[in-house]
C-alpha positions as CSV (number, residue, x, y, z in Angstrom):
1,X,86.7,88.0,65.8
2,X,83.2,87.7,67.7
3,X,83.5,89.6,71.0
4,X,82.5,87.2,73.9
5,X,83.6,89.3,77.3
6,X,85.5,92.9,77.6
7,X,86.0,95.0,80.5
8,X,88.6,97.4,81.6
9,X,91.2,94.9,81.8
10,X,90.6,91.9,79.6
11,X,89.2,91.2,76.6
12,X,88.0,87.8,75.2
13,X,87.4,87.0,71.9
14,X,86.6,84.2,69.8
15,X,87.0,83.0,66.0
16,X,85.4,79.7,65.2
17,X,86.3,79.4,61.6
18,X,89.8,79.4,62.7
19,X,89.3,77.8,65.7
20,X,90.8,80.3,68.2
21,X,89.9,81.7,71.4
22,X,91.9,84.7,72.4
23,X,92.1,86.4,75.8
24,X,94.4,89.6,75.9
25,X,94.9,91.5,78.9
26,X,94.6,95.4,78.8
27,X,97.4,97.6,80.4
28,X,94.9,99.1,83.1
29,X,96.0,98.5,86.4
30,X,93.4,96.6,89.0
31,X,92.7,98.8,91.6
32,X,91.9,95.7,93.8
33,X,92.1,92.8,94.8
34,X,88.3,92.5,94.4
35,X,88.2,93.8,91.0
36,X,91.2,91.9,89.8
37,X,89.2,88.9,91.2
38,X,86.1,90.0,89.5
39,X,87.5,90.3,86.4
40,X,89.5,87.1,86.4
41,X,85.9,85.3,87.3
42,X,84.0,87.1,84.4
43,X,87.0,86.5,81.8
44,X,87.3,83.0,82.5
45,X,83.9,82.4,82.5
46,X,83.2,83.8,79.5
47,X,83.9,80.5,77.2
48,X,81.6,78.5,79.4
49,X,79.9,76.3,77.1
50,X,82.2,76.5,74.4
51,X,83.5,73.4,72.9
52,X,87.3,73.7,73.7
53,X,89.0,70.5,72.3
54,X,89.2,71.9,68.9
55,X,90.1,75.5,69.6
56,X,93.1,76.8,70.4
57,X,93.6,79.4,73.2
58,X,96.0,82.5,73.0
59,X,97.0,84.3,76.3
60,X,98.0,87.8,75.7
61,X,99.9,88.9,78.6
62,X,102.2,91.8,76.2
63,X,100.4,94.9,78.2
64,X,99.7,93.4,81.3
65,X,101.0,95.9,84.4
66,X,103.7,93.2,86.4
67,X,102.1,92.5,89.6
68,X,103.3,89.8,92.3
69,X,102.4,91.4,95.6
70,X,100.7,88.5,98.1
71,X,97.4,89.6,97.9
72,X,97.1,89.6,94.2
73,X,99.4,86.3,94.2
74,X,96.8,84.4,95.5
75,X,93.9,85.5,93.6
76,X,96.0,84.9,90.3
77,X,96.6,81.6,91.4
78,X,93.3,80.4,91.3
79,X,92.3,81.7,87.7
80,X,95.9,81.5,86.6
81,X,95.2,78.8,84.1
82,X,91.6,78.6,83.6
83,X,91.4,80.5,80.8
84,X,93.1,77.6,78.7
85,X,91.8,74.5,80.6
86,X,90.1,72.0,78.2
87,X,91.4,73.4,75.0
88,X,92.9,71.5,72.3
89,X,96.6,73.8,72.5
90,X,97.3,76.5,74.7
91,X,100.0,79.6,74.5
92,X,100.7,82.7,76.1
93,X,102.3,85.4,75.0
94,X,104.4,87.9,77.1
95,X,106.4,90.6,75.9
96,X,109.8,90.3,78.5
97,X,112.1,87.8,79.4
98,X,110.8,88.5,83.2
99,X,107.5,87.9,82.3
100,X,108.5,84.4,80.4
101,X,110.2,83.4,84.0
102,X,107.2,84.3,85.4
103,X,104.5,82.7,83.7
104,X,107.1,79.6,83.2
105,X,107.1,79.5,87.2
106,X,103.4,79.5,87.1
107,X,103.5,76.8,84.8
108,X,105.6,74.6,87.2
109,X,103.7,75.7,90.5
110,X,100.5,74.7,88.7
111,X,101.8,71.6,87.1
112,X,100.8,73.2,83.6
113,X,103.0,72.6,80.7
114,X,103.1,76.1,78.9
115,X,104.0,77.0,75.5
116,X,105.3,80.5,75.9
117,X,106.1,82.9,73.2
118,X,107.6,86.5,72.5
119,X,106.3,86.5,68.8
120,X,102.1,86.8,68.0
121,X,102.9,85.1,64.8
122,X,104.5,82.1,66.1
123,X,102.2,82.0,69.3
124,X,99.0,81.7,66.6
125,X,100.8,78.8,64.5
126,X,101.2,77.2,67.7
127,X,97.4,77.7,68.6
128,X,96.3,77.1,65.3
129,X,98.5,73.8,65.1
130,X,100.5,75.1,62.2
131,X,104.2,74.2,61.3
132,X,107.4,76.5,62.7
133,X,106.0,77.5,66.2
134,X,109.0,77.4,68.6
135,X,107.9,78.5,72.2
136,X,110.5,80.0,74.3
137,X,109.5,77.6,77.2
138,X,108.2,74.1,77.4
């Protein structure tokens, strides 16, 4: 996988041979709302110009610290599903049931169908359009 973007909070990788883009959230806490906004903007901009319809995208949030204060929520709402826009397949990988509920709620609020997984192999199977992928939530 080719690195496209990396900062203290997020990493974006691209594998055009497999048809996969992957954004992984690190365990680092955003020190401020402004830092979150800058990182999320750079992260979503990283794949600008990439032909997306034939690629799947995996958003791996398992290491990300939970955060739901109103200021952060306002920033996150602007970027929540921008990373997945235009891709042929989109999956979110979470660690906990609480994370699953939160991403599911975000999907409902944004009117976006979200395939949520706890298992990386199943998430990759879904994104790469392979058989056997069973998302936790549709």
